[in-house]
Steps between C-alpha positions, in 0.01 A plus 500: 500500500464349152883447487497291809225286358680458176829411685313256708343327196859480339643354803225249517522410135879446545444273795257289316735483201791402723296228665381348175840521334660344803257206508588349162596142526815387324548160335740276705856524377454841316649841603246762631443761214488876550174672411499630144441862624805488727715336228376748241573792730850374566568438146389854400699660778819290381449639155474845633822453717347538834489259792166299538296603785388251760134411538519678849625827347225504245223448772633792725255786522670844503464706816295823420675688772814688377674662796611868441775699658320819584172687482593686178519156325116469547444791255540244232133402561385860488441535894672716753529335837740430789495371863400760769742666738615275789427183299759207522553179303410689179481297175401611149350276228337510158248229442421377156639822345203704603466505883723676747541372855670639804524256798589665838466477868366794717418502866552117502242459240579346143351687196475437143439813291411450127458740218388454130427731211337239281420182710152447668447314819871460584484519879576123520269447799285198469321525844140555580416857622277619776206730385618807689701737278673817617533789247681838505444789263735791441811296571704602191381213289293523188221307671410402852750300696327163587609269779360145541550240759559133426315231698841413651550863607745617233448846339488593130502872392452619143502824316593649158716799419637644168351213291645220715335281759657416826449244781645451843452173685597378844399163662509684838218657668566874465258770610313704243676817609843354457412354156373845389811676644726259318316509168486884511870504535542248205248702297711818556802309353311391190 
């Protein structure tokens, strides 16, 4: 959450800087001057033998999602996870070099399954939740399997196993029994 606020602050500061730099008034009959920062950057790059970067390239925020080829690639962030049997449209990601994600479709519902060995609060769901919480013990996880419902009807399950934490989210309205069954299958695969 802090990273998002920091990125927003940086983008805001850049926008203010660009507006104030672009609003300089030039004397009639003179050529517009580059800002000292851009000129210095281009000069230092020229001395290093590299091409100067455009202002647009410098402002681009890198994508934290790195697509992976297969489930085994997710072990790089110390988690073991894959899509369940029968899933389609399966994609694998590593986010910010510490969170694994498997996106898939099952029974016409879209799911986002995340796992992390070191990150906290990584589900990525910023909706409000209803007060009712379903829990299941003795499911193969290290702690109870918890399922919450968002105000919009989506479902978020969470559990931990072997020192890592996992979440499963769907924006669809899925029954508790179906969420528990799917989570138990995923827990068995951890």
